[in-house]
C-alpha angles and dihedrals in degrees: 000000000000124000095261089055091049092051090048089049091055091050090051091051090051090050090050091052090050090053096244092137098046099105102039123139112258096024111159095018119121120257117238104230092177092069107136098179091112091059116083109254095241092055100045096091092049091049091049092050093049092046093050090049090055095243118153130185116270091246091059092047091052090047090053090051091050094049090048091048091051089054090047092051090063091059099049115100100176110091095210092051091045091052090050091051091045090056090048090049092050090051091051091049090051091048091049092050090052091050094051126078090212131049125270116295111229088206085084089064109045094180088074101027099074094047093051094046091049090051094048092046093051093045094048094046097240 
């Protein structure tokens, strides 16, 4: 999620806490997560087949590897091994950024995300 979305998310949470969403139409009804209306009609069958086969886009696979490697970095005690993994992590981040059409999403790295959103929120006056 980008920073604007995170700020909007915070505002939504505040509105929920203030009870501004208590009397909305459809409250308590389940959400249909299988809605495919956003997928062009001629691609829906292909998307369904890929989803059922467990295939994910290469960007998501790389993101999973990066998140797992970040978790692994916290468990390594040996400095040489940690440096080796850090170099590998940096390479994967660079590769992911080159694969994406948009810049890196700090939502993948929550240790930085909250600090940046707090800073942007304070600076912008929201």
